[in-house]
Structures are given as structure tokens and as C-alpha cells.
N, C-alpha and C positions, 0 to 999 in steps of 0.2 A: 242495836242490832238485837234483834229476838235470838230467843232459844234455837229455834228452829233453822234460821241461818247459820249460827255458830256450829253448828251439828252437822250443816251441810256439806259433802266435800264439792270443793271448789274443782270444774271442769276445765281443761286445756284442751283446745280444738286445735289440734295440727293437719295440715294437707297432705297426702302424700305425694310420694317422688321426688323431684329434685331439689326441692325447698325443704324438704323434711329432713333430708341429708345434710344442706347445708344449715340446719339449725341444730344438728345433734352436736356440734360445739359448745352454742348458745346454751342447751341444755346443764352441759358437764360445769359450766361457766357458776348460772344460776342456782348450781345444787340440787336440778332434777334428777335422779337417777330411775329408768323407768323399769316394769320388771321384767326378766329377760323375753318374753316371748315378745316384745315389741320391735325388737331388734330382727327378729324372725321373719325370715320372707315370705316362710310357708304360712307363718299364723296368722287365722284365719280369724279371730275376735279381733273387734274396734274401739275396747273399751281396755286400758293397763291402767294397773296401779304402780304408783312410784315409792321412793323412800319416803316421802309426807302422805302421812296417815289422811290427812285432810285435802289430798289431791290427787286426782285422778286423769289420764291424759285419754282424750278418744284421737282417731286419725278418720278422716274423712276427705272426701274429694274437694278440693281446691275450693271451688266455687263455692262448697258448702259451709264451709268454716264462718264465712260472714254473717250465712243464715243462722246458724246454731249459736254463734252470740247474741246476734239483735235479738233473739226470741228466750234468750233469758237460758234456753238449754244447755248452751255451755256460757262460763262468767268471762275467761282468757281466750286466744287465740291468738295465729299466726294466719297472716293474711296478704296475698299481694296488694299493693295499690290498685292493679287493675279490676279485681273485685270489689274492692271497695268502692273504685268510681263507676262503675256497673249499677252498682244496689244502692250507692248513698244512704243507707240507711242513719236516720238519727238517733238510734238505740245504740250504734255505735261510737266509742270514743278510739281512738287510735294517736296514741301519746307517743310513741317510738318507731323512727326505723330502724331498723336491725341493720341494713347495708346488706343483705341477703338476698338471693332469687333475683339478681341485677337483669335486666334487658330492655326491650322497648317496647311501645308500642305503635303500630305501625301503618300504614295504609300500601298494600302492593297490588301490583298486574302484570302482564304476561310482558317482557323483555321486549317482541317486537311491536309493542305500543306504546311504551315508553320513551320510544325516541320522538316520536312526532305529538307525545301526547303534551298539555298541559294542564295542569290542575287549576290554577288561577282562571281557568274557562270554564269551569263545569258550573251549571246551573241545575241540575239532577244527576245524580250514580246511584247505580244498583249493586250492593257492594254484599258479598256472604262473609258474615262475623258471627262468634258469640258474643260481641259485645255492642249489643244494638244499640243499647239506650247510649253508652260513652262515643258512639259513630255517629247516633243523631247529635248530640249536642256538637261536639268537635265540627262538623259541616253545617249546621244551623248558624251558628257562629260567625260564620262568614257568608250566610245568604245562600248556601248550598244545600238544597232537598236530598236527603241521601235515603233510599227505599233499601231496608235491610232483608235479608235472606238469613235466619237464625241457624247456624250448626255447632254441634257443640266439638266436632273438630275434622278434619281433613277438608281444613280451610282449603290449602292447596289444589285440591283437586277440582274447586268449581268452577273457574277460568276453561281449565282444558275441555269439562263437558259441557261448557256452557250455561251454567247457572248463573254465575256474575261473571264480568271480565274483570271485579276489583273486590280485593279482600283484607280485612283489617283485622289483624292479627299479631298476637308476641313473637318477637324477634330477638333471637340471641345472636348466634352467629351470623345467622343468614344462608347457612348451608341448605336448609331445607328449603327455604324460597327458589336457592339458583339448582338444586333437582330437580325441581318441577318450573322450572321455566321463569318465574317470579323477580321480582324486582323490586325495591321500596323507593316508589315516590315521595311519601310525605311522611314525616313524622309526627306522632301525637303525646306522647307523653314517656318518658323514661319512667321505668317501675323497678318499684324494691319490695319489699315485703316489711311491712309493719306487725307490731305485736299491740293487740287490740283488746278491749275489755266491753264487759255490757254498763252503761252508764247506770243502770238502776243496781245492777250488784256493786258498783266502786260506790254508790251516794249510801245502800243498807250497810257493808260490810268495807268500809275504807280501809280499815288499819291490815285487814287479809288481805284485801285485792291490792291494797294501794302499796304492802310489801312485794311484792312480784311486781308491779310496775318498776318502783323502785331495782332492783335487782337487775330486769330487763334492761332498764336504761342505762346501769354502771357498766354491764357486759357490752352493750353498744358502742357505748362512748371509748374503754378502753380498744375494743377491736381495731 
């Protein structure tokens, strides 16, 4: 390992929102204590120091965690399997299923359509989603052409406004779908969050990066 790499701080990228709340106990178990501002909802900063002099945390959008890690801007990260499936970065190694952020990726459509609709008979579908790559691969596997309309949020509005009859999105309780008159009609994948590392960082700094893999693995096993 070069002296420059040895003096470089490791950066852990974590997602804002629900997954971050579920990850908090994991941080405690692996011995990471972020500075007080990290838990302050009014704090505007995005990078935080920790009780480890050589480790900082950055807080970014869930979809951006994988990109920061893949391009080496962060060495470690916590990312949902949905994000990893969508980007499929070869630069990312995802050795640990943390068992948090449990939900599922599913196809949904208006309830009034579902009664007479048969997904097995589809040959072409138009779908609103923020997962166009996962969606295309899923349908291509059974010979269905998927025309994807990419949205960053509010997928549930697409059918009622005529943008597309169907959506692919994450589903937890299903309440949001129900409130918008939609029902699940097809399951794509079960989703949990993973501890990820940049492959190059693991290769050049195996001891420093490896110790965090070991700590998070032990914590995930004990959960």
C-alpha cells in the first residue's frame, strides 16, 4: 500500500431516509460513532467525521451511493440490492447482506385492469419506473418488450394520468399502491441492503478495507 493510500481517509457512503435509520444500530455494533451533526435533521452538511480518525461518512441519495463507490469517491457503502441491480457496476463488490431495508420490486397496475389482465400473454408493455434496466431485463427474459418511461418518483401517478398503465417500483406494505388504486401483479425481486466496497480500494488497502468487511459481516450474522 502506498503512503498516500495509507494517509487517505476511508469514506463510507450511506443513503438518506429509511435505510439510514435501520443502519444506525449496525453502526453502533461495528463501533462507528458519527459526529453529533450526523443525527441532527436540521444539519445541512453532507460529510461527517467519526470516532475513527481515518473514517468519514457521507450522506447521499440512495441511488448515488453505488456511483460514489464504483468511481472510488467513496471506498465503502450501504446500498439497496435494487440500486446494485439497476447499475450493475463491475467495480463494486457486495460481500454482505445486511438484512435491512427489506422490501420487494414489483409490477403494479390499476385494480380495475388486474381482474382481466394476464401478464403471461403480454408481448409489449409500457412501464413507468426508475429501474429501466432491471425492468427491461426482467421482461426480456420471457420475450416481452418493455418500453420504459423513466421517472425519479411519484410512479403511482403514472397510470391515472395516462403516462403508462403499469409501473415497476419498490413495495413495502403496499399501502401507497392501494391508496392510488393500484395492485401488485408480478414479483421481480426481494430487496435488502448490502455492505459494498470499491474493488480497487480492497485490492490496494486490503487490511483497512477488510477490517470493515469483517466487522459488518460479524454484525450481520449476529442480527
